[in-house]
C-alpha positions, 0 to 999 in steps of 0.5 A, spaced: 364 167 257 370 166 252 368 160 247 374 155 246 378 158 252 379 151 254 380 148 247 387 147 245 391 144 242 396 138 242 402 142 242 401 145 249 396 139 251 403 136 252 406 140 257 400 141 260 403 137 268 398 131 270 398 130 280 404 126 282 400 124 287 393 119 286 388 124 287 381 122 290 377 127 289 379 126 282 378 120 280 371 120 283 370 126 280 372 122 273 369 117 274 362 120 275 363 124 267 366 117 265 358 114 268 354 120 265 358 120 259 357 114 258 350 113 259 347 118 254 351 115 249 357 120 249 364 120 246 369 123 249 369 127 242 363 129 244 364 132 250 369 134 250 366 139 243 359 139 247 363 142 253 367 146 249 374 142 250 379 139 248 378 131 247 384 130 251 383 134 257 376 129 258 381 124 258 386 127 263 380 129 267 376 121 266 382 118 269 382 122 274 390 127 272 388 133 273 384 137 278 377 140 273 376 147 275 370 150 277 367 154 269 371 146 267 365 144 272 360 149 270 361 147 262 360 139 263 355 140 267 351 144 261 354 138 257 351 133 261 346 136 263 346 135 270 347 140 275 353 142 278 351 142 284 350 134 284 357 134 280 361 135 286 356 132 291 357 126 288 364 127 289 364 129 297 359 123 298 365 119 295 371 122 301 
């Protein structure tokens, strides 16, 4: 695994595309990540550090503005100490 692969600068983040139309799955995933993060007493900054992601990207995910890749789901699951399948399963239940 490439360390720091998703840790980008703010300059690059500004060019990142955001969804023009809300995506219910992305919004559900973001809400789940936010709930788990706050339940564990983590800031967005600490979660970003643990998941090797940019803190701004954590915000995008929590607001449902981006759909994460499988690698990001796996990194977040590890950082939140949950199984990735549980994250996906919980999104599926909200459909």
